[in-house]
MARMAR-908594 format. One record per residue (C-alpha): residue number from 1; x, y, z. Coordinates in steps of 0.02 Angstrom, whole numbers. Example, Ala and Ser with C-alpha at 12.3 -4.5 7.8 and 13.67 -1.06 7.14 Angstrom:
REM residues 2
+-----+--------+--------+--------+
:   i :     px :     py :     pz :
+-----+--------+--------+--------+
:   1 :    615 :   -225 :    390 :
:   2 :    684 :    -53 :    357 :
+-----+--------+--------+--------+
//
This chain:
REM residues 488
+-----+--------+--------+--------+
:   i :     px :     py :     pz :
+-----+--------+--------+--------+
:   1 :     48 :    984 :  -1312 :
:   2 :    -78 :    863 :  -1232 :
:   3 :    -71 :    661 :  -1265 :
:   4 :   -197 :    556 :  -1257 :
:   5 :   -223 :    401 :  -1130 :
:   6 :   -178 :    214 :  -1194 :
:   7 :   -208 :     60 :  -1142 :
:   8 :   -278 :    -95 :  -1198 :
:   9 :   -441 :   -187 :  -1157 :
:  10 :   -492 :   -351 :  -1233 :
:  11 :   -379 :   -332 :  -1353 :
:  12 :   -370 :   -182 :  -1414 :
:  13 :   -294 :     13 :  -1372 :
:  14 :   -437 :    118 :  -1270 :
:  15 :   -378 :    311 :  -1288 :
:  16 :   -434 :    398 :  -1168 :
:  17 :   -439 :    549 :  -1238 :
:  18 :   -435 :    769 :  -1185 :
:  19 :   -619 :    783 :  -1146 :
:  20 :   -573 :    649 :   -990 :
:  21 :   -562 :    749 :   -815 :
:  22 :   -390 :    721 :   -759 :
:  23 :   -474 :    673 :   -621 :
:  24 :   -578 :    547 :   -666 :
:  25 :   -573 :    362 :   -589 :
:  26 :   -537 :    201 :   -680 :
:  27 :   -724 :    168 :   -610 :
:  28 :   -806 :    281 :   -677 :
:  29 :   -727 :    277 :   -841 :
:  30 :   -775 :     88 :   -871 :
:  31 :   -980 :    143 :   -812 :
:  32 :   -997 :    298 :   -897 :
:  33 :   -867 :    297 :  -1039 :
:  34 :   -851 :     95 :  -1102 :
:  35 :  -1027 :     68 :   -996 :
:  36 :   -956 :    -98 :   -948 :
:  37 :  -1060 :    -81 :   -769 :
:  38 :   -993 :   -260 :   -675 :
:  39 :   -875 :   -183 :   -601 :
:  40 :   -950 :   -115 :   -463 :
:  41 :   -963 :     43 :   -337 :
:  42 :   -979 :     24 :   -147 :
:  43 :   -888 :    121 :    -33 :
:  44 :   -779 :    240 :   -173 :
:  45 :   -630 :    249 :    -39 :
:  46 :   -553 :     74 :    -91 :
:  47 :   -616 :    -48 :     56 :
:  48 :   -741 :   -166 :     -5 :
:  49 :   -666 :   -233 :   -157 :
:  50 :   -835 :   -216 :   -252 :
:  51 :   -743 :   -119 :   -390 :
:  52 :   -577 :   -201 :   -391 :
:  53 :   -505 :   -260 :   -554 :
:  54 :   -329 :   -341 :   -624 :
:  55 :   -206 :   -226 :   -707 :
:  56 :    -82 :   -324 :   -799 :
:  57 :     97 :   -232 :   -852 :
:  58 :    247 :   -282 :   -900 :
:  59 :    395 :   -343 :   -769 :
:  60 :    575 :   -297 :   -758 :
:  61 :    578 :   -483 :   -838 :
:  62 :    488 :   -455 :   -980 :
:  63 :    342 :   -546 :   -905 :
:  64 :    168 :   -499 :   -860 :
:  65 :     94 :   -470 :   -684 :
:  66 :    -84 :   -429 :   -637 :
:  67 :   -121 :   -354 :   -492 :
:  68 :   -283 :   -316 :   -400 :
:  69 :   -345 :   -159 :   -370 :
:  70 :   -461 :    -44 :   -327 :
:  71 :   -508 :     41 :   -480 :
:  72 :   -621 :    171 :   -362 :
:  73 :   -460 :    254 :   -301 :
:  74 :   -373 :    233 :   -457 :
:  75 :   -366 :    372 :   -600 :
:  76 :   -389 :    306 :   -770 :
:  77 :   -241 :    401 :   -821 :
:  78 :   -150 :    303 :   -722 :
:  79 :   -177 :    147 :   -820 :
:  80 :    -66 :    208 :   -966 :
:  81 :     37 :     83 :  -1053 :
:  82 :    -33 :    -41 :   -960 :
:  83 :   -179 :   -179 :   -989 :
:  84 :   -365 :   -185 :   -878 :
:  85 :   -461 :   -350 :   -859 :
:  86 :   -644 :   -346 :   -778 :
:  87 :   -781 :   -444 :   -739 :
:  88 :   -851 :   -386 :   -875 :
:  89 :   -690 :   -482 :   -993 :
:  90 :   -705 :   -643 :   -926 :
:  91 :   -835 :   -748 :  -1002 :
:  92 :   -791 :   -835 :  -1177 :
:  93 :   -905 :   -769 :  -1314 :
:  94 :  -1028 :   -916 :  -1319 :
:  95 :  -1078 :   -882 :  -1138 :
:  96 :   -955 :  -1005 :  -1054 :
:  97 :   -889 :   -932 :   -887 :
:  98 :   -702 :   -923 :   -831 :
:  99 :   -653 :  -1044 :   -693 :
: 100 :   -648 :   -929 :   -573 :
: 101 :   -845 :   -868 :   -635 :
: 102 :   -884 :  -1057 :   -629 :
: 103 :   -789 :  -1104 :   -479 :
: 104 :   -899 :   -947 :   -393 :
: 105 :  -1079 :  -1037 :   -458 :
: 106 :  -1042 :  -1189 :   -417 :
: 107 :   -979 :  -1157 :   -225 :
: 108 :  -1151 :  -1030 :   -183 :
: 109 :  -1045 :   -900 :   -170 :
: 110 :  -1163 :   -761 :   -197 :
: 111 :  -1319 :   -705 :   -154 :
: 112 :  -1365 :   -533 :   -165 :
: 113 :  -1226 :   -514 :   -317 :
: 114 :  -1149 :   -324 :   -297 :
: 115 :  -1001 :   -392 :   -213 :
: 116 :   -958 :   -523 :   -337 :
: 117 :   -882 :   -440 :   -471 :
: 118 :   -749 :   -383 :   -371 :
: 119 :   -732 :   -553 :   -301 :
: 120 :   -714 :   -636 :   -445 :
: 121 :   -549 :   -518 :   -500 :
: 122 :   -464 :   -537 :   -351 :
: 123 :   -471 :   -715 :   -375 :
: 124 :   -418 :   -670 :   -549 :
: 125 :   -276 :   -622 :   -485 :
: 126 :   -244 :   -747 :   -387 :
: 127 :   -277 :   -885 :   -532 :
: 128 :   -148 :   -793 :   -646 :
: 129 :    -16 :   -795 :   -539 :
: 130 :    -17 :   -965 :   -456 :
: 131 :    -41 :  -1136 :   -495 :
: 132 :   -145 :  -1194 :   -349 :
: 133 :   -198 :  -1129 :   -190 :
: 134 :   -167 :  -1108 :    -37 :
: 135 :   -288 :  -1089 :    100 :
: 136 :   -200 :   -947 :    179 :
: 137 :   -122 :   -853 :     42 :
: 138 :   -330 :   -841 :     15 :
: 139 :   -402 :   -790 :    155 :
: 140 :   -239 :   -649 :    126 :
: 141 :   -302 :   -631 :    -70 :
: 142 :   -467 :   -599 :    -23 :
: 143 :   -466 :   -484 :    114 :
: 144 :   -523 :   -309 :     23 :
: 145 :   -672 :   -403 :    -26 :
: 146 :   -818 :   -372 :     92 :
: 147 :   -961 :   -505 :     88 :
: 148 :  -1104 :   -448 :    208 :
: 149 :  -1230 :   -607 :    110 :
: 150 :  -1136 :   -770 :    101 :
: 151 :  -1000 :   -789 :    213 :
: 152 :   -829 :   -842 :    158 :
: 153 :   -842 :  -1014 :    139 :
: 154 :   -923 :  -1028 :      8 :
: 155 :   -813 :   -891 :    -79 :
: 156 :   -653 :   -970 :      6 :
: 157 :   -721 :  -1141 :    -69 :
: 158 :   -725 :  -1067 :   -243 :
: 159 :   -542 :  -1024 :   -226 :
: 160 :   -491 :  -1205 :   -191 :
: 161 :   -608 :  -1252 :   -338 :
: 162 :   -559 :  -1149 :   -481 :
: 163 :   -390 :  -1253 :   -508 :
: 164 :   -479 :  -1396 :   -512 :
: 165 :   -606 :  -1313 :   -669 :
: 166 :   -458 :  -1254 :   -775 :
: 167 :   -393 :  -1430 :   -781 :
: 168 :   -300 :  -1440 :   -947 :
: 169 :   -385 :  -1334 :  -1042 :
: 170 :   -306 :  -1212 :  -1135 :
: 171 :   -333 :  -1018 :  -1039 :
: 172 :   -343 :   -881 :  -1160 :
: 173 :   -280 :   -760 :  -1046 :
: 174 :   -113 :   -859 :  -1019 :
: 175 :   -105 :   -903 :  -1241 :
: 176 :   -150 :   -714 :  -1277 :
: 177 :      3 :   -653 :  -1161 :
: 178 :    125 :   -653 :  -1291 :
: 179 :     25 :   -546 :  -1407 :
: 180 :    -32 :   -414 :  -1242 :
: 181 :    152 :   -404 :  -1205 :
: 182 :    181 :   -341 :  -1391 :
: 183 :     66 :   -214 :  -1354 :
: 184 :    101 :   -162 :  -1195 :
: 185 :    295 :   -137 :  -1265 :
: 186 :    217 :    -45 :  -1419 :
: 187 :     98 :     88 :  -1292 :
: 188 :    290 :    100 :  -1209 :
: 189 :    335 :    304 :  -1189 :
: 190 :    526 :    372 :  -1214 :
: 191 :    458 :    547 :  -1131 :
: 192 :    351 :    624 :  -1019 :
: 193 :    151 :    606 :  -1008 :
: 194 :     44 :    754 :  -1014 :
: 195 :   -116 :    741 :  -1024 :
: 196 :   -216 :    924 :  -1055 :
: 197 :   -410 :    937 :  -1024 :
: 198 :   -506 :   1085 :   -956 :
: 199 :   -511 :   1038 :   -766 :
: 200 :   -323 :   1006 :   -758 :
: 201 :   -170 :    932 :   -816 :
: 202 :   -101 :    755 :   -786 :
: 203 :    118 :    768 :   -776 :
: 204 :    195 :    570 :   -788 :
: 205 :    388 :    611 :   -768 :
: 206 :    516 :    477 :   -829 :
: 207 :    650 :    536 :   -702 :
: 208 :    673 :    619 :   -579 :
: 209 :    744 :    759 :   -663 :
: 210 :    609 :    763 :   -761 :
: 211 :    491 :    752 :   -625 :
: 212 :    608 :    898 :   -518 :
: 213 :    596 :    999 :   -651 :
: 214 :    403 :   1002 :   -672 :
: 215 :    395 :   1012 :   -485 :
: 216 :    498 :   1184 :   -505 :
: 217 :    383 :   1249 :   -651 :
: 218 :    209 :   1215 :   -615 :
: 219 :    101 :   1349 :   -651 :
: 220 :     34 :   1431 :   -468 :
: 221 :   -112 :   1328 :   -405 :
: 222 :   -173 :   1135 :   -301 :
: 223 :    -48 :   1036 :   -383 :
: 224 :    -14 :    863 :   -309 :
: 225 :     98 :    710 :   -314 :
: 226 :     34 :    548 :   -357 :
: 227 :     96 :    398 :   -301 :
: 228 :    -12 :    243 :   -284 :
: 229 :   -177 :    344 :   -266 :
: 230 :   -244 :    259 :    -85 :
: 231 :   -267 :    412 :     -3 :
: 232 :   -235 :    545 :   -154 :
: 233 :   -400 :    444 :   -233 :
: 234 :   -500 :    487 :    -73 :
: 235 :   -464 :    700 :    -81 :
: 236 :   -552 :    666 :   -250 :
: 237 :   -706 :    566 :   -218 :
: 238 :   -736 :    604 :    -26 :
: 239 :   -672 :    785 :    -18 :
: 240 :   -733 :    846 :   -214 :
: 241 :   -560 :    922 :   -246 :
: 242 :   -489 :    961 :   -387 :
: 243 :   -321 :   1027 :   -420 :
: 244 :   -252 :   1113 :   -539 :
: 245 :   -124 :    977 :   -573 :
: 246 :    -61 :    804 :   -549 :
: 247 :    108 :    748 :   -555 :
: 248 :    113 :    553 :   -559 :
: 249 :    280 :    435 :   -507 :
: 250 :    217 :    288 :   -591 :
: 251 :    310 :    287 :   -745 :
: 252 :    497 :    335 :   -659 :
: 253 :    565 :    174 :   -638 :
: 254 :    744 :    240 :   -545 :
: 255 :    594 :    265 :   -380 :
: 256 :    549 :    101 :   -377 :
: 257 :    699 :     15 :   -337 :
: 258 :    732 :    -80 :   -199 :
: 259 :    944 :   -102 :   -165 :
: 260 :   1007 :   -203 :    -43 :
: 261 :   1164 :   -130 :     28 :
: 262 :   1215 :   -246 :    116 :
: 263 :   1210 :   -173 :    283 :
: 264 :   1051 :    -60 :    232 :
: 265 :    895 :    -72 :    136 :
: 266 :    843 :     71 :     12 :
: 267 :    652 :     77 :    -49 :
: 268 :    624 :    190 :   -186 :
: 269 :    465 :    319 :   -160 :
: 270 :    375 :    218 :   -280 :
: 271 :    396 :     45 :   -215 :
: 272 :    240 :    -28 :   -206 :
: 273 :    197 :   -112 :    -13 :
: 274 :    186 :   -288 :   -126 :
: 275 :    364 :   -228 :   -214 :
: 276 :    446 :   -216 :    -38 :
: 277 :    371 :   -333 :     38 :
: 278 :    521 :   -461 :     11 :
: 279 :    648 :   -328 :     47 :
: 280 :    539 :   -273 :    211 :
: 281 :    550 :   -445 :    267 :
: 282 :    733 :   -459 :    229 :
: 283 :    745 :   -323 :    360 :
: 284 :    628 :   -426 :    505 :
: 285 :    498 :   -538 :    517 :
: 286 :    388 :   -438 :    625 :
: 287 :    385 :   -288 :    489 :
: 288 :    337 :   -396 :    364 :
: 289 :    197 :   -457 :    475 :
: 290 :    105 :   -303 :    537 :
: 291 :    131 :   -247 :    321 :
: 292 :     13 :   -391 :    286 :
: 293 :   -115 :   -305 :    408 :
: 294 :    -91 :   -139 :    326 :
: 295 :   -260 :   -151 :    223 :
: 296 :   -281 :   -276 :     58 :
: 297 :   -201 :   -319 :    -52 :
: 298 :   -273 :   -214 :   -167 :
: 299 :   -226 :    -70 :    -58 :
: 300 :    -38 :   -152 :    -74 :
: 301 :    -32 :   -193 :   -229 :
: 302 :    -73 :      7 :   -282 :
: 303 :     -9 :    128 :   -132 :
: 304 :    186 :    142 :    -87 :
: 305 :    313 :    155 :     74 :
: 306 :    360 :    355 :     11 :
: 307 :    191 :    414 :    -25 :
: 308 :    136 :    339 :    128 :
: 309 :    276 :    444 :    205 :
: 310 :    259 :    613 :    122 :
: 311 :     93 :    604 :    152 :
: 312 :    118 :    635 :    355 :
: 313 :    -31 :    549 :    412 :
: 314 :    -13 :    523 :    616 :
: 315 :    -71 :    340 :    578 :
: 316 :     16 :    281 :    443 :
: 317 :     73 :     71 :    504 :
: 318 :    233 :    116 :    429 :
: 319 :    310 :    251 :    513 :
: 320 :    349 :    231 :    665 :
: 321 :    429 :     54 :    631 :
: 322 :    541 :    134 :    529 :
: 323 :    562 :    256 :    633 :
: 324 :    617 :    107 :    768 :
: 325 :    740 :     73 :    627 :
: 326 :    842 :    208 :    642 :
: 327 :    770 :    265 :    440 :
: 328 :    815 :    394 :    331 :
: 329 :    747 :    490 :    202 :
: 330 :    819 :    552 :     55 :
: 331 :    731 :    705 :    -21 :
: 332 :    754 :    780 :   -210 :
: 333 :    705 :    941 :   -273 :
: 334 :    775 :   1043 :   -419 :
: 335 :    912 :   1112 :   -304 :
: 336 :   1006 :    962 :   -249 :
: 337 :    963 :    810 :   -132 :
: 338 :    987 :    808 :     47 :
: 339 :    935 :    674 :    200 :
: 340 :    862 :    690 :    370 :
: 341 :    823 :    558 :    488 :
: 342 :    643 :    505 :    461 :
: 343 :    596 :    552 :    633 :
: 344 :    623 :    757 :    613 :
: 345 :    506 :    742 :    426 :
: 346 :    349 :    744 :    539 :
: 347 :    340 :    947 :    611 :
: 348 :    137 :    940 :    631 :
: 349 :    -15 :    858 :    608 :
: 350 :     -7 :    823 :    396 :
: 351 :    154 :    938 :    415 :
: 352 :    334 :    887 :    343 :
: 353 :    468 :    935 :    290 :
: 354 :    458 :    950 :    140 :
: 355 :    486 :   1103 :     33 :
: 356 :    427 :   1173 :   -130 :
: 357 :    467 :   1076 :   -272 :
: 358 :    526 :    948 :   -154 :
: 359 :    493 :    765 :   -153 :
: 360 :    541 :    614 :    -67 :
: 361 :    668 :    509 :   -159 :
: 362 :    680 :    348 :    -55 :
: 363 :    695 :    285 :    113 :
: 364 :    858 :    197 :    202 :
: 365 :    860 :     77 :    347 :
: 366 :    992 :    -17 :    449 :
: 367 :    971 :   -198 :    453 :
: 368 :    950 :   -235 :    640 :
: 369 :   1101 :   -301 :    727 :
: 370 :   1115 :   -490 :    785 :
: 371 :   1110 :   -404 :    968 :
: 372 :    958 :   -315 :    924 :
: 373 :    778 :   -340 :    962 :
: 374 :    624 :   -293 :    875 :
: 375 :    438 :   -313 :    885 :
: 376 :    290 :   -214 :    802 :
: 377 :    126 :   -212 :    912 :
: 378 :    -34 :   -155 :    782 :
: 379 :   -175 :   -146 :    893 :
: 380 :   -331 :   -141 :    784 :
: 381 :   -538 :   -148 :    795 :
: 382 :   -524 :   -301 :    642 :
: 383 :   -329 :   -418 :    608 :
: 384 :   -379 :   -369 :    442 :
: 385 :   -387 :   -189 :    327 :
: 386 :   -410 :    -94 :    485 :
: 387 :   -343 :     89 :    528 :
: 388 :   -231 :     56 :    692 :
: 389 :   -282 :    140 :    857 :
: 390 :   -106 :     90 :    921 :
: 391 :     38 :     52 :    818 :
: 392 :    187 :     18 :    919 :
: 393 :    343 :    -34 :    879 :
: 394 :    490 :    -74 :    996 :
: 395 :    678 :    -57 :    935 :
: 396 :    831 :   -105 :   1092 :
: 397 :   1019 :   -154 :   1077 :
: 398 :   1047 :   -288 :   1240 :
: 399 :   1211 :   -332 :   1298 :
: 400 :   1196 :   -471 :   1440 :
: 401 :   1012 :   -427 :   1460 :
: 402 :   1063 :   -210 :   1492 :
: 403 :    976 :    -92 :   1382 :
: 404 :   1116 :     10 :   1295 :
: 405 :   1012 :     71 :   1165 :
: 406 :    834 :    114 :   1127 :
: 407 :    723 :    162 :    989 :
: 408 :    529 :    168 :   1020 :
: 409 :    426 :    252 :    930 :
: 410 :    202 :    259 :    894 :
: 411 :     76 :    275 :    765 :
: 412 :   -115 :    356 :    821 :
: 413 :    -43 :    439 :    994 :
: 414 :      9 :    621 :    934 :
: 415 :    -13 :    703 :    780 :
: 416 :    129 :    640 :    718 :
: 417 :    210 :    472 :    717 :
: 418 :    346 :    504 :    845 :
: 419 :    480 :    423 :    946 :
: 420 :    479 :    403 :   1137 :
: 421 :    645 :    497 :   1215 :
: 422 :    591 :    510 :   1397 :
: 423 :    552 :    326 :   1407 :
: 424 :    711 :    290 :   1289 :
: 425 :    815 :    397 :   1420 :
: 426 :    742 :    294 :   1556 :
: 427 :    758 :    149 :   1493 :
: 428 :    934 :    174 :   1448 :
: 429 :   1067 :     62 :   1595 :
: 430 :    937 :     -3 :   1632 :
: 431 :    909 :   -197 :   1650 :
: 432 :    765 :   -221 :   1539 :
: 433 :    668 :   -336 :   1642 :
: 434 :    461 :   -333 :   1713 :
: 435 :    504 :   -253 :   1869 :
: 436 :    628 :   -150 :   1812 :
: 437 :    589 :    -84 :   1669 :
: 438 :    421 :      7 :   1773 :
: 439 :    483 :    185 :   1786 :
: 440 :    513 :    157 :   1582 :
: 441 :    330 :    118 :   1564 :
: 442 :    251 :    280 :   1684 :
: 443 :    370 :    403 :   1569 :
: 444 :    271 :    359 :   1417 :
: 445 :    111 :    464 :   1488 :
: 446 :    255 :    611 :   1473 :
: 447 :    302 :    582 :   1283 :
: 448 :    141 :    580 :   1221 :
: 449 :    -24 :    655 :   1260 :
: 450 :   -168 :    540 :   1147 :
: 451 :   -346 :    603 :   1086 :
: 452 :   -483 :    527 :   1096 :
: 453 :   -569 :    487 :    950 :
: 454 :   -700 :    359 :    865 :
: 455 :   -583 :    210 :    864 :
: 456 :   -522 :    227 :   1048 :
: 457 :   -510 :    367 :   1204 :
: 458 :   -362 :    436 :   1260 :
: 459 :   -363 :    344 :   1433 :
: 460 :   -368 :    175 :   1329 :
: 461 :   -253 :    242 :   1194 :
: 462 :   -113 :    274 :   1343 :
: 463 :   -146 :    103 :   1467 :
: 464 :   -119 :     15 :   1298 :
: 465 :     63 :     50 :   1230 :
: 466 :    124 :     51 :   1422 :
: 467 :     40 :   -102 :   1430 :
: 468 :    111 :   -156 :   1231 :
: 469 :    299 :    -96 :   1321 :
: 470 :    289 :   -226 :   1449 :
: 471 :    219 :   -374 :   1333 :
: 472 :    376 :   -345 :   1226 :
: 473 :    494 :   -351 :   1397 :
: 474 :    382 :   -512 :   1450 :
: 475 :    435 :   -607 :   1268 :
: 476 :    600 :   -532 :   1271 :
: 477 :    617 :   -608 :   1432 :
: 478 :    542 :   -776 :   1390 :
: 479 :    631 :   -798 :   1218 :
: 480 :    483 :   -848 :   1133 :
: 481 :    397 :   -770 :    989 :
: 482 :    406 :   -598 :    981 :
: 483 :    291 :   -452 :    879 :
: 484 :    117 :   -430 :    804 :
: 485 :     52 :   -592 :    763 :
: 486 :     62 :   -616 :    980 :
: 487 :    -34 :   -452 :    986 :
: 488 :   -179 :   -514 :    936 :
+-----+--------+--------+--------+
//
C-alpha cells in the first residue's frame, strides 16, 4: 500500500501524494508544486548554493536541529518527518524582515540577487544554531554559496550584524519550536515508508533488517540505495536516470550510530560527515582538517561516509585517509554479515565487492598509536569545495626514526582509491630521512599509472605524489605541523 510523504512547512503538514515522481527534487517540488519560487536553481548539482534550504529535525535529545542543505539534489521524499524552511518563510506577515534578511540589506550584501536566497538560508541555519558569530565559522558556513557580483566581505559583515539586529527580541522560530517538535513527533513512523508512483517506488526502511529484506525482494530493474544523495542526486538532475526503486537509508537510526570502542571508532553508513566530524577529529586532527575541505557545509550535512565508500568513486577524499588508517568495512545482507579491509572493497573503476542485496553497514577505524605519524594532503585548485587532483594519506609507525610499518594510500592516482604496496615495501626498515627515502619516492611510479584529465596531467599527478611523500618526510623530521593545512 502506498503511503504519502509528509513534512512540516509554515506550521502546516504538507502531504506529497502518489502523483509526485519518486525522483522529484525538493527544489522542483517547491517551485513547481508549491509555487514558492524564492529558492533558485543554479547548477543543479549542489555546488552553487542558490537552492539552499534549511531542514529541521528532532535530534536524539528531543531538541530541534537545523541543517542547511542543497534542495536541488535532495529528493522531496527525503523530507518525510522533517520540517522545511525556505527564504519565502522568513519575513513576518506584516513585511518586517528577519534579522538575517535585514542584515543583508543593511550590509549591501546583494547585487543581482540570484544567489541571495541561498546565502540567507545558510546564514539562517547558522543563526538558529549560534548566539554569536565566529569569523572563521562564518567563512565555512558560506563556502557552499557562490556569489559572482558582490564579493564576500559585505555578506560576511551581514553574518556578524544579524545577531546584533536580533537583539533581545523574541525570534518567532525559537518561540515555535515546542509546537514544531510536537508536530514532528506526530509524523514519526513506526514502520517502513512505502511511496509508490507511476514512475517507481520510494522506500524508507526503519531497521537494518528491514533494509536487508527489502533489498533481497526488490523487483527486477535498476534499484538504488540512497544515503545523502549528494552523488545520486546528480544521476537524476544530470544523467536523467529513472530507477525502478529508490531505497533510502535515512530513517535507519542504527546506521547513523557512531560508537567509540576505546581503541577504534565505528561509524555507521548513514552518519553524515557533519555528524561524524567529532569522531573523525578524535581519530586524527589532520583527517578532520581534510573533511573540513570536503564539499561544503550543505554537502557535509547530507553526504555520508558510507555512501562515499559504496559509491566507489576514485576521487572520494575520505577513502585514502581511511585506508591509510587501516579501516575495516562491515557489509550486510539477508544472508548475514561479513567484514573486509576497506582497500579490498574497491575492485575496479566504479566496481566494488558488494553482492546483490548487500549494503555497507559501517566502517571501523582503529585509533593511531602513540608512535604513529599520520598526514593527509589534498591538492586542488580551490581551498573549499573542489575535487582533488591528488589526495595523499600517509601513516607510519616509527621506532627510533626507523620505519616499522607504512600504510600509504592515494586518491586521484588510479581508477580506485588504492594503497602503494611497492612504496610501502621500499620504506620498510629505512631511516625516515629525506636522503634515505628516495628509493621509496621512485617506487611510486611503479605503484600508480595516473590519468590526465581536466584537473591535472598524469605527469603532474605523479610528480605531486612523489613530492608529497618528500614533504611528509621533511615535516616529520622537522617536528612541526604535519598535514593538509601545510599543503596549501
